[in-house]
N, C-alpha and C positions, 0 to 999 in steps of 0.2 A: 504494500500500500504506500501511497504518497500522502503523508499527512501535512498539516498546515506548516509545521516547523521546517520540514524538508522543502516544501513549496517556497517558503520565504528564502531558504538557502539557495534554491534553484535561481530565483530572481536575482539574488545577490551575486551569485557566480556569473550569471549572464552579464550583469553590469560590469563586473571585474574583467570579463573577457573582452567586452567592447572597449573598455578603457585601455587595456593592454595592446589592442590591435587597431587603434584608431588610424595610425599612419597607413597600415596595410589596406584598410578599407577605403581610405581616401585615395590611395594610389590605384586601387582597382577601379574606383569610380572615375578617376581622371581619364582612364582610357575609354570610358563609355558615357560619361555624363559630366557633371559639374565639378567633380573631385571633392565634394563635401559630405559624402554619405557618412563617413566615419565621424566627422565632427558633429553632424546632426544626431547620429545615434548616441554619441557621448553626451550631448546636451540632454537627450531624453533619459538615458539611464541615470545620469547624475540627479536629475529632477526626481526620478523614481526613488532613488536612495534617500533623498532628503524628505520625500513625502511618506514613504512606507516605513522608513526606519523607526520613527517615534510612535507610529500608530499601533494600537491594539487591534489586531485583526484575527477573527476567530474562524473564518471560513475561507476556503480556497476561492470561491466565487467572488467574495468581497475583495480579496487580494488581487485577483486578475482584473477585475473591473477598475480598481484603483490604479493599477499599473497602466491599463489601457487609456484611461482618461488623462493620466499624467503625460503619457507619451504623445498623445494627440495635441495636448496643450503646449508642451515644451518643444516638440520637434517642428511642428508645422510642415510646410512644403507638401510633397507628395508622399514621402516615406512615413511621416508621422501618422496620418490617418490610416494608412495600410497596416503598419505594425500595431498601431493602437486598436484597430478593428479586430485583429487576431485575438488580442487579450480580452477585449470587451465581449466579443461573441463567446469565447471560451468561458469567461467568467459567468455570463448569464446561464450557460449550459451547466456549469458546475453547480450553481446554486449555493445553498447554505451548508454544504458538506464540509467537514473538517478533515476528511481523508478520502482518497479515491483509489480504485484499483486500475489496472491497465486498461480495461474496457472503458471505464468511465473517463480516463484521461484521453483515450483515443476519440471517444465521442465528442468531448469538449473541443479538442483541437481540430477535429473535422469540421465542427461548426465554425470555428475561427477561420480555418482555411477557406471554407465556402464563402464566408463573409469577405475575406480579402479578394477572392476571385471576382465576386460580384461587384465590389467597389472599384477594383482596378480594371474590370472587364478583361481579365487575363485568364490564361489557362496553361497547364503544363506544356512546355515547349516554346513558350514566348520569351524565355530568357529573363526571368524575374525571380523574386524570392519564392514564388510558388514552386519553382523547379527543385528546390530542396525541401520545402515545407511539405508538399504532398507526399513524396516518397517516405519521409519520416513518419507522417501520419499513417500511411498505408502499412508501414512496418509495425506500428503499434496495433493497428487493426488486425493484422495477421499474426499477432504474437501468440494466440492460442492460450495455452495454460502456462506460458512462461512467466517467471517472476518479474516484478517491477525492475529489478536489477538487470536482468538479461534483456528485457524489452527496451529499457532505456539505452543500453549499450548498442543494441541492434539499430534502434532509431537514429542514434547519433552517427553510426557508421553509414547508414543509408543516406542521411542528410549530407554528410561530408562528401561521400562519393558522388552524389547527385549535383552538389555545388561545383565540384571539379569538372563534371561533365558538361556544365553550361558553356565551357569554352568552345564546344563543338556546335553550339546553337547560334542561329542568326536571330537577333532580337526582332520581335514583332510589336513590342510595346515600349513606351517610354523614350527617353532621349537616346538610348543605345540603338534604337531602330533607325536613327538618322546617321549613325556612324557608318563609314564605308564597310560594306560586307556584313552589316548588322552586328559588328563586334565579334565575328568569328575569330577564335584564337585568344579571346579574353574571357576570364571568369567573371560571372556576374556578381557584383558586390552584395546585392540584396540576398542572393542565394547563400553567399558565404556568411552573411550576418545571421540568416535564419538557421543555418547549420550550427552556428555558435550557440543558439538557444538550446538545441538538443544535446550539444556537447556539455553545456552547463547542467542540463537535467541528468545526464549520465554521471557527471562529477558529484552532483548533490546526492543522488540515490546511492552511489557506490563509494562516497566519501573520498573522492580523488581530487 
């Protein structure tokens, strides 16, 4: 099970990962967009840490909704609403539970992914954050009787591999679609950022 304490740890590790890889994310974005994706994400996760840190939060749904609203407010631009929607929709689906199993986690993140695709009018193969988010969610959905520990590790691997594979895609959405060749040869920064969310989950669940 993923309880509220580990869920908070997960969000904390996600923020730490973004902070540590800001320059990498900016460099990836510079090849396909404005070059500020890392800075925007850092602004968002810093605001999340300031907001969530002192709060008494008793449900995973409340945690995720707070994270989502904070990201939308702090990040702005196009990335803020998209990443924020993932957390908001997942939070609504989680509801008032203080712990969740793999199936519940998959269901909530599927709702979040569907929300991101609807808002961004994007689909797998468009060379966006969806290209690592959906494979990770599918990995959780197909986890069967696997423990949260194993399921989290598998989802992180799926997201990481899928993010790397975006280098082979031609962008059909966003600024990257205007780059020569649709950015083929370059990894999508949004997909890398989303893979980092699942790497943080793996670390939180498995205390790495």
